[in-house]
C-alpha positions in Angstrom: -3.4 5.3 -18.3 -6.0 7.9 -17.2 -8.4 7.5 -14.5 -12.0 7.6 -15.3 -15.2 8.7 -13.3 -18.3 7.5 -14.8 -21.9 8.2 -13.7 -25.1 6.5 -15.0 -28.3 8.5 -14.7 -31.0 5.8 -15.1 -34.6 6.5 -15.5 -36.2 4.1 -13.1 -39.8 5.7 -13.0 -43.0 3.7 -13.4 -43.2 4.6 -17.1 -40.1 2.4 -17.7 -42.0 -0.6 -17.1 -43.5 -0.3 -20.6 -42.4 -2.6 -23.5 -42.0 0.2 -25.9 -39.3 -1.3 -28.3 -38.9 -5.1 -27.2 -41.8 -7.5 -26.7 -39.9 -9.5 -24.1 -37.9 -6.7 -22.3 -39.2 -3.7 -20.6 -37.6 -0.2 -21.2 -36.0 -0.5 -17.8 -34.5 -3.9 -18.5 -33.0 -2.5 -21.7 -31.5 0.5 -20.0 -30.2 -1.7 -17.0 -28.6 -4.1 -19.4 -26.5 -1.3 -20.9 -25.5 -0.2 -17.4 -24.5 -3.5 -16.0 -22.8 -4.8 -19.3 -20.6 -1.7 -19.0 -20.0 -2.4 -15.4 -19.2 -6.1 -16.0 -16.6 -5.2 -18.5 -14.9 -2.9 -15.9 -15.1 -5.8 -13.5 -13.3 -8.0 -15.9 -10.5 -5.3 -16.6 -10.1 -4.8 -12.8 -8.9 -1.2 -13.0 -8.6 0.0 -9.4 -8.3 3.7 -10.2 -11.7 4.0 -11.8 -14.7 5.2 -10.0 -18.6 4.7 -10.8 -21.9 6.2 -9.5 -25.5 5.5 -10.3 -28.2 8.2 -10.2 -31.7 6.8 -10.2 -34.4 9.3 -11.0 -38.3 9.6 -11.6 -40.7 12.3 -11.4 -41.1 12.0 -7.6 -37.6 11.0 -6.3 -33.9 11.0 -6.9 -31.3 8.6 -5.4 -27.5 8.8 -5.8 -25.3 5.8 -5.2 -21.7 6.4 -4.9 -18.8 4.6 -3.2 -15.3 6.0 -3.3 -13.5 2.7 -3.7 -12.7 0.3 -6.8 -15.8 -1.4 -8.5 -16.4 -4.8 -7.0 -19.1 -7.6 -7.6 -20.6 -6.6 -4.3 -21.1 -3.2 -5.4 -22.4 -4.1 -8.9 -24.9 -6.5 -7.0 -26.0 -3.7 -4.7 -26.6 -1.3 -7.5 -28.7 -3.9 -9.3 -31.0 -4.5 -6.3 -31.3 -0.7 -5.7 -32.6 -0.2 -9.3 -35.4 -2.7 -8.7 -36.3 -1.4 -5.3 -36.4 2.0 -6.7 -38.7 1.1 -9.5 -41.2 -0.9 -7.3 -41.3 2.2 -4.8 -42.1 4.6 -7.6 -44.8 2.3 -9.0 -46.6 2.6 -5.7 -46.9 6.3 -6.0 -50.4 7.4 -7.2 -52.0 10.8 -8.0 -49.1 13.0 -6.9 -47.6 15.9 -9.0 -44.1 15.3 -10.4 -41.4 17.2 -8.6 -38.7 16.6 -11.2 -38.4 17.0 -14.8 -36.0 15.2 -17.0 -33.8 18.2 -17.3 -33.6 18.4 -13.5 -32.2 14.9 -13.2 -29.7 15.7 -15.8 -28.3 18.7 -14.0 -28.3 16.9 -10.8 -26.1 14.0 -12.3 -23.7 16.7 -13.7 -23.4 18.2 -10.2 -22.1 14.9 -8.8 -18.8 15.5 -10.8 -18.1 18.4 -8.4 -17.1 15.8 -5.7 -14.0 14.9 -7.8 -13.5 18.3 -9.5 -10.0 18.8 -8.0 -8.8 15.3 -9.4 -7.6 14.6 -12.8 -10.2 12.2 -14.1 -11.8 11.5 -17.6 -15.4 11.9 -16.9 -18.4 10.2 -18.5 -22.1 10.7 -18.0 -24.6 8.3 -19.5 -28.3 9.4 -19.3 -30.9 6.6 -20.2 -34.5 7.1 -20.5 -37.6 6.4 -22.6 -38.4 10.1 -22.5 -41.8 9.8 -20.8 -41.0 12.1 -17.7 -42.9 15.2 -17.4 -41.7 18.2 -19.7 -42.7 21.7 -19.1 -40.1 23.8 -20.9 -36.4 24.2 -21.7 -34.5 27.3 -22.8 -31.2 26.6 -24.5 -29.5 29.5 -22.7 -30.2 27.9 -19.4 -27.7 25.1 -20.4 -24.7 27.6 -20.8 -23.5 27.2 -17.4 -23.6 23.4 -17.4 -21.9 23.4 -20.8 -18.9 25.3 -19.1 -18.6 22.4 -16.6 -18.7 19.8 -19.4 -15.8 21.6 -21.0 -13.8 22.4 -17.9 -14.3 19.1 -16.2 -13.5 17.1 -19.5 -17.0 15.4 -19.4 -18.4 13.3 -22.2 -22.2 13.3 -22.1 -24.0 10.3 -23.9 -27.9 10.5 -24.1 -29.8 7.2 -24.7 -33.4 7.4 -25.5 -35.7 4.4 -26.2 -37.3 4.7 -29.6 -35.6 8.0 -30.4 -35.4 7.2 -34.1 -38.6 5.3 -34.3 -41.6 6.4 -36.3 -44.1 5.4 -33.7 -46.7 8.0 -32.3 -44.9 9.8 -29.4 -46.5 11.5 -26.4 -46.1 15.4 -25.9 -43.8 14.6 -23.0 -41.5 12.3 -25.1 -41.5 14.8 -28.0 -40.5 17.6 -25.7 -37.7 15.7 -23.9 -36.3 14.3 -27.4 -36.2 18.0 -28.8 -34.5 19.1 -25.6 -31.9 16.3 -25.9 -31.3 17.3 -29.6 -30.7 20.9 -28.7 -28.2 19.9 -25.9 -26.3 17.5 -28.2 -25.7 20.5 -30.6 -23.6 22.3 -28.2 -20.6 20.5 -29.2 -18.7 17.1 -29.9 -18.7 16.2 -26.2 -22.4 15.4 -26.5 -23.6 12.3 -28.1 -27.3 11.2 -28.7 -28.3 7.6 -29.6 -31.4 5.6 -29.8 -31.1 2.8 -27.1 -31.0 0.0 -29.7 -27.9 1.6 -31.3 -26.4 2.2 -28.0 -26.8 -1.4 -26.9 -24.7 -2.4 -30.2 -21.9 0.0 -29.2 -18.4 -1.4 -29.1 -16.3 -1.0 -25.9 -14.9 2.3 -24.8 -11.8 3.7 -26.6 -9.1 4.6 -24.2 -6.5 7.2 -25.1 -3.1 5.9 -23.7 -0.1 8.2 -23.8 2.3 6.7 -26.3 5.4 5.0 -24.7 8.6 5.0 -26.7 10.0 1.6 -26.9 13.3 2.7 -28.6 14.9 5.8 -29.6 17.7 5.1 -32.1 19.0 5.5 -35.7 17.6 3.8 -38.9 20.6 3.3 -41.2 21.5 1.4 -44.2 24.4 1.1 -46.8 26.8 1.0 -43.7 29.7 -1.3 -42.7 28.2 -4.4 -40.8 31.5 -4.7 -38.9 30.7 -1.5 -37.2 27.5 -2.7 -35.4 29.4 -4.1 -32.4 31.4 -0.8 -31.8 29.4 0.8 -29.2 31.5 3.9 -29.1 31.4 4.7 -32.7 28.5 6.8 -33.7 29.2 7.2 -37.3 29.8 4.1 -39.4 29.6 5.8 -42.7 25.8 4.7 -43.2 22.8 6.7 -44.3 20.8 7.3 -41.2 18.0 9.0 -39.7 16.6 9.4 -36.1 13.6 7.3 -35.4 11.4 6.2 -32.6 9.6 2.9 -32.1 6.0 2.7 -30.5 3.7 -0.3 -29.9 1.2 -0.8 -32.7 -1.2 -3.6 -31.6 -1.2 -5.4 -28.2 -2.6 -8.8 -27.8 -5.7 -9.5 -25.8 -5.2 -10.8 -22.3 -7.3 -13.3 -20.3 -9.0 -11.9 -17.3 -7.2 -13.1 -14.2 -7.6 -13.1 -10.4 -7.4 -15.1 -7.3 -8.3 -18.7 -7.1 -10.7 -20.0 -4.4 -11.7 -23.5 -3.1 -15.4 -23.9 -2.5 -16.4 -26.0 0.5 -19.9 -27.1 -0.4 -20.8 -28.5 3.0 -19.8 -25.5 5.0 -20.4 -23.0 2.2 -17.1 -21.4 2.7 -14.3 -20.0 0.2 -10.6 -20.5 0.9 -8.1 -18.6 -1.2 -5.8 -21.0 -3.1 -2.1 -20.3 -2.6 0.4 -22.0 -4.8 4.1 -22.9 -3.9 7.0 -24.5 -5.8 8.9 -27.6 -4.4 12.4 -28.8 -5.7 13.6 -32.3 -5.6 16.4 -34.4 -6.9 15.9 -37.8 -8.5 17.3 -40.5 -6.5 16.8 -43.3 -9.1 16.4 -43.2 -13.0 13.5 -44.3 -15.1 13.5 -48.1 -15.7 11.4 -50.5 -17.7 12.6 -53.6 -16.1 9.2 -54.2 -14.5 7.4 -53.8 -18.0 5.3 -56.7 -19.0 5.0 -56.5 -22.8 3.0 -59.8 -23.0 0.3 -58.8 -20.6 -2.6 -56.3 -21.1 -1.7 -54.7 -17.7 1.3 -53.0 -16.5 2.9 -54.8 -13.4 1.6 -53.1 -10.2 5.0 -53.8 -8.6 6.7 -51.1 -10.7 8.9 -49.3 -8.3 7.9 -45.7 -7.9 10.7 -43.3 -8.5 12.2 -41.9 -5.4 13.1 -38.3 -4.9 15.2 -36.1 -2.3 13.6 -32.9 -1.4 15.6 -29.7 -1.7 15.0 -26.5 0.2 14.4 -23.5 -2.0 17.1 -21.6 0.1 19.6 -24.2 -1.4 18.7 -23.4 -5.0 20.3 -20.7 -7.3 18.5 -19.5 -10.4 19.9 -20.6 -13.4 18.0 -20.9 -16.9 14.4 -21.3 -17.8 12.8 -22.4 -21.1 11.0 -20.3 -23.4 9.2 -21.2 -26.6 12.3 -20.2 -28.6 15.3 -20.4 -26.4 16.9 -21.0 -22.9 16.9 -17.8 -20.9 19.5 -17.0 -18.0 17.6 -16.0 -15.0 20.7 -15.2 -12.9 22.0 -11.8 -13.5 25.6 -13.0 -13.7 24.7 -15.8 -16.2 22.7 -13.2 -18.1 25.6 -10.9 -18.5 27.9 -13.8 -19.7 25.4 -15.1 -22.1 24.3 -11.7 -23.6 25.7 -10.5 -26.9 27.0 -6.9 -26.6 24.6 -4.7 -28.9 23.3 -1.2 -29.0 19.9 0.2 -29.9 19.5 0.5 -33.6 17.5 -0.6 -36.7 19.9 -1.5 -39.6 18.5 -2.3 -43.1 20.2 -5.6 -44.4 18.3 -5.7 -47.7 15.1 -5.5 -49.7 12.6 -8.0 -50.9 9.4 -7.8 -52.9 6.4 -7.7 -50.6 4.5 -10.4 -52.6 7.4 -12.8 -52.3 7.7 -12.6 -48.5 5.4 -15.2 -46.8 3.1 -13.9 -43.9 3.9 -17.2 -42.2 7.3 -15.8 -41.2 5.6 -13.2 -38.8 6.3 -14.2 -35.2 5.3 -11.3 -32.8 3.2 -8.2 -32.3 3.8 -5.4 -34.8 5.4 -2.0 -33.9 5.2 1.6 -35.4 8.5 3.1 -36.6 8.3 7.0 -36.8 10.7 9.8 -37.5 12.0 11.3 -34.2 9.7 14.0 -32.7 12.9 15.6 -31.5 14.4 16.4 -34.9 13.7 18.8 -37.6 11.9 18.6 -40.9 15.1 17.2 -42.9 15.0 14.2 -40.7 11.2 13.7 -41.3 11.7 14.3 -45.0 14.4 11.8 -45.2 12.1 9.1 -43.4 9.2 9.9 -45.8 11.3 9.5 -48.9 12.4 6.1 -47.8 8.9 5.0 -46.9 7.6 6.5 -50.3 10.3 4.6 -52.3 9.3 1.3 -50.7 5.5 1.9 -51.5 6.3 2.6 -55.1 8.6 -0.3 -55.4 6.0 -2.5 -53.6 8.9 -3.7 -51.6 9.7 -4.4 -47.8 12.9 -4.0 -46.0 14.6 -6.8 -43.9 16.2 -5.2 -40.8 18.2 -6.0 -37.8 16.5 -4.5 -34.7 17.9 -4.1 -31.2 15.5 -2.4 -28.9 17.9 -1.4 -26.0 21.5 -1.9 -25.1 22.6 -5.6 -24.8 19.0 -6.9 -25.7 18.0 -9.5 -28.2 19.0 -9.0 -31.7 15.9 -9.5 -33.9 15.5 -10.0 -37.6 12.3 -8.0 -38.7 10.3 -7.1 -41.7 9.6 -3.3 -42.2 6.4 -2.7 -44.2 5.9 0.8 -45.6 2.4 2.2 -45.0 0.4 5.4 -45.0 -1.9 6.3 -42.1 -4.8 8.5 -42.3 -5.0 11.1 -39.4 -7.9 13.5 -39.2 -8.0 14.4 -42.8 -4.3 14.2 -43.5 -1.9 11.4 -43.9 1.4 10.3 -42.5 4.0 7.8 -43.4 5.2 4.9 -41.2 7.0 1.7 -41.2 5.3 -1.4 -39.6 8.0 -3.5 -37.8 7.2 -7.2 -37.3 9.7 -9.8 -36.0 10.2 -12.7 -38.4 11.3 -16.2 -37.9 15.0 -17.0 -37.0 16.8 -20.3 -36.7 15.5 -21.0 -33.1 11.9 -20.6 -34.3 12.2 -24.0 -36.2 11.8 -25.7 -32.7 8.2 -24.5 -32.8 7.2 -24.6 -36.5 8.1 -25.1 -40.1 8.5 -22.3 -42.5 8.2 -22.1 -46.3 11.3 -21.5 -48.5 12.0 -17.9 -49.5 13.8 -19.1 -52.8 12.5 -22.4 -53.8 8.7 -23.0 -54.5 9.1 -26.7 -53.8 11.2 -28.1 -51.0 11.9 -31.4 -49.4 10.9 -31.7 -45.7 13.2 -33.9 -43.6 11.8 -36.1 -41.0 13.6 -36.9 -37.7 15.6 -39.9 -39.1 16.9 -37.8 -41.9 15.0 -39.5 -44.7 13.2 -37.5 -47.3 9.4 -37.3 -46.5 6.7 -36.1 -48.7 7.6 -33.5 -51.3 5.6 -30.3 -50.7 4.5 -28.2 -53.6 4.5 -24.6 -52.0 2.8 -23.1 -55.1 -0.1 -25.6 -54.8 -0.2 -25.1 -51.0 -0.2 -21.3 -51.5 -3.0 -21.5 -54.0 -5.0 -23.7 -51.5 -4.5 -21.2 -48.6 -5.7 -18.4 -51.1 -8.9 -20.2 -51.7 -9.4 -20.7 -48.0 -9.1 -17.1 -47.5 -11.4 -16.2 -50.3 -14.1 -18.7 -49.3 -14.7 -16.2 -46.4 -15.9 -13.3 -48.8 -15.3 -9.8 -47.4 -17.8 -7.1 -47.7 -17.9 -5.4 -50.9 -15.9 -2.2 -50.3 -13.1 -0.4 -51.8 -9.9 -0.5 -49.5 -7.0 1.8 -50.2 -3.9 -0.1 -50.7 -1.0 0.2 -48.2 -3.2 2.7 -46.1 -4.2 2.3 -42.6 -7.5 4.2 -42.1 -8.6 3.6 -38.5 -9.5 6.2 -36.1 -8.1 4.2 -33.3 -4.6 5.2 -34.7 -5.3 8.8 -34.6 -7.5 8.9 -31.4 -7.2 12.4 -29.6 -9.2 11.6 -26.5 -10.8 8.8 -24.8 -14.3 7.9 -25.8 -17.0 6.7 -23.4 -18.3 4.3 -26.0 -17.0 2.9 -29.4 -18.8 3.8 -32.5 -21.7 1.5 -32.8 -21.4 -1.4 -35.3 -23.8 -1.3 -38.1 -24.1 -2.6 -41.8 -22.5 0.7 -42.8 -19.4 0.3 -40.7 -16.4 0.2 -42.8 -13.9 -2.7 -42.9 -11.1 -0.3 -41.7 -12.9 0.5 -38.6 -13.5 -3.2 -37.6 -10.4 -4.4 -35.7 -10.5 -8.1 -35.3 -9.8 -9.7 -31.9 -6.2 -11.0 -31.9 -7.0 -13.7 -29.4 -10.4 -15.4 -30.1 -9.8 -17.8 -26.9 -9.2 -14.8 -24.7 -12.2 -12.8 -26.2 -14.5 -15.8 -25.6 -13.2 -16.4 -22.1 -13.9 -12.9 -21.2 -17.2 -13.0 -22.8 -18.2 -16.1 -20.8 -17.0 -14.4 -17.5 -18.9 -11.2 -18.2 -22.0 -13.5 -18.9 -21.6 -15.3 -15.5 -21.4 -12.0 -13.7 -24.6 -10.8 -15.5 -26.5 -13.9 -14.4 -25.3 -13.6 -10.8 -26.5 -10.0 -10.2 -30.1 -11.1 -9.4 -29.2 -14.3 -7.4 -29.5 -14.3 -3.5 -26.6 -16.5 -2.9 -23.5 -16.6 -5.1 -22.3 -19.8 -3.7 -25.6 -21.7 -4.5 -25.5 -20.0 -8.0 -22.1 -21.3 -8.8 -23.0 -24.8 -7.5 -26.0 -25.3 -9.6 -26.3 -28.5 -11.7 -25.6 -28.2 -15.4 -24.2 -24.7 -14.8 -22.4 -24.3 -18.2 -25.4 -25.6 -20.0 -27.9 -23.4 -18.4 -25.9 -20.2 -18.1 -23.3 -20.2 -20.8 -23.8 -22.4 -23.8 -27.7 -22.5 -23.9 -28.1 -19.4 -26.1 -24.9 -19.4 -27.8 -25.0 -19.8 -31.6 -21.4 -20.8 -31.9 -18.7 -22.2 -29.6 -15.0 -21.4 -29.5 -13.6 -23.8 -32.1 -15.6 -22.8 -35.4 -14.5 -20.7 -38.3 -17.6 -18.5 -37.8 -16.6 -17.6 -34.3 -12.9 -17.2 -34.8 -13.5 -15.0 -37.9 -15.8 -13.0 -35.5 -18.4 -11.1 -37.4 -21.0 -11.6 -40.1 -20.5 -7.9 -40.8 -17.0 -8.8 -42.2 -17.2 -12.2 -43.7 -19.7 -14.4 -45.3 -19.1 -17.9 -46.7 -20.1 -21.6 -46.8 -18.8 -23.7 -44.0 -18.8 -26.9 -46.2 -16.4 -25.4 -48.7 -14.2 -24.2 -46.1 -13.9 -27.6 -44.5 -13.2 -29.5 -47.7 -10.3 -26.8 -48.5 -9.0 -27.2 -45.2 -8.7 -30.9 -45.5 -7.0 -30.6 -48.8 -4.6 -28.1 -47.3 -3.8 -30.5 -44.4 -2.9 -33.2 -46.8 -0.9 -31.0 -49.0 1.3 -29.7 -46.2 1.4 -33.1 -44.7 0.3 -31.9 -41.3 -0.1 -34.7 -38.6 -1.1 -34.5 -35.0 1.7 -36.2 -32.9 1.6 -37.0 -29.2 4.4 -37.9 -26.9 3.9 -40.8 -24.4 5.9 -43.0 -22.3 5.1 -46.7 -23.1 5.8 -47.9 -19.6 2.9 -45.8 -18.1 0.2 -46.9 -20.4 -1.9 -50.1 -20.6 -1.0 -52.3 -23.5 -4.0 -52.6 -25.9 -5.8 -49.6 -24.8 -7.1 -47.1 -27.5 -6.4 -43.6 -26.6 -8.4 -40.6 -27.5 -7.5 -38.7 -30.8 -6.8 -35.1 -31.0 -9.3 -32.9 -33.0 -10.4 -35.9 -35.1 -7.0 -37.1 -36.3 -5.3 -40.2 -35.1 -1.9 -39.3 -33.4 1.2 -40.8 -34.4 2.9 -42.2 -31.2 6.2 -43.1 -32.8 7.4 -39.5 -32.8 10.7 -38.8 -31.3 10.6 -35.7 -29.0 13.7 -34.1 -27.2 13.3 -34.2 -23.5 15.5 -31.0 -23.2 16.9 -28.3 -25.5 20.5 -29.2 -26.9 22.6 -26.5 -25.6 25.3 -27.0 -28.3 22.7 -26.9 -31.0 21.4 -23.5 -29.5 24.7 -22.0 -29.3 25.7 -23.1 -32.8 22.6 -21.5 -34.2 
């Protein structure tokens, strides 16, 4: 991942105290909000290699703030205080001729990149102003030398001007500065010019990451399945072509860091360290002290005794995963691993409309023709993808990423991808459910529209009409109406796929933004968590004591949920954007209830009767009464796993 050096040139002059575009926020507040929202996002990402600088300017003074170390909350708080102090100092200056023009501040900010000219950085410059600084003259040819810097140092220059697109009456200085910025922005595509309102609505920066090949292997079909296990045999008589597999979409991750214990009396912080202890049970569970006739559990229940075991006496064995038991020890791993080689083998084909989306279980991958092979290999791959597109079918494949790795069953979806005016053909590879996935979910039948679901006691439970359930699911999806827009079938048209270089900001979201450009958050919970964390950081910048700030009463109500229109568990928030969906919540809820009944979905909890008081009513889960008579396996059944 490329390193970045970002400089913010912020106009903090007396004129920025005006309320030009917002009745409640000054021009300085609007510009500062953009700067510190950007910095807060970087704090959440915690990229140690990036560097940030702040250039404060007015007509009388210029101040440069830079520390050659990773961004921290302390640095962000210091920058925030310096902005306010610089503004107050400039407001005290009276009846003095201006020493600097807006163009001077822009050039000084660009010169700061010379500090790291010998290092390999992606460089971004943001210049934020209301355009009211003194303007004398500007000759386009004077910018030529600085333009060479922009090209040679790989700098992206973003100019944000308050009320740039507004039709209000503008001063001569503002007209001159806006005209100068427009002329500079016409030098090339490394210059961006936005109104501040548009800039504040911009999406996060787009990072160009060098593609990492997950697998280089052969895509084959019509071969002998018995040859899959013969690692020394390269030709099994199958039709094959060389391919490469790349990651398509990565799941969002929660921001993470260290944990600290806050001592309120001494106002100190102590880092929390976690350790694992091991023990052996000395006695087994017993219910002999359970008093079924009493409302209270006998207080004399004997506590289970344990014998501590040193970690040095433990040998790694197996660990649980959501789907299986995994060997931790290398020797066990070798014994328990099926011999395999990297490959993608087509097992069959199925109509796309007949394959349920519910079978998808993992992140998607791109399958492309190998970049090391000639045109014949690419033509063969394109012909396969085009045939699947015309037949409206997908391929069911056996995928092994590397030698002796897990053998996965995947669905390969044919697709076209738009790339800078041209198009290419790819396969989208998604892992589908296998036998072990039944431990974490139920899956619809591929062959029968109706099926009998078996309960734990092998008695036939409610008969589920899959056709009716599918129709209800379609109604739920259509209740959230998409924007009226023509979308090309089986075509991926999103510039993130064909990104050629990093962008300092994402394209601002407007009513005219196409659906193909709006990539939904794949983890609404993580997105909301990171949003709240950034919000806390923003609120903390102007406080004197972080400790007192975090210990305030009703912290969540005052700083997090007070101005939020939605919370995490609502369809409006999960579906993310009014620019994409519109719908009636009442209608959605009624369809959801019908769908729950049709699928016979129940919330079930596990409990030990001996540890609960008789007669006590326990809380329900999401409004549903849990069934407490469910039987849960305490451990995985090894024989069952091996048999499957």
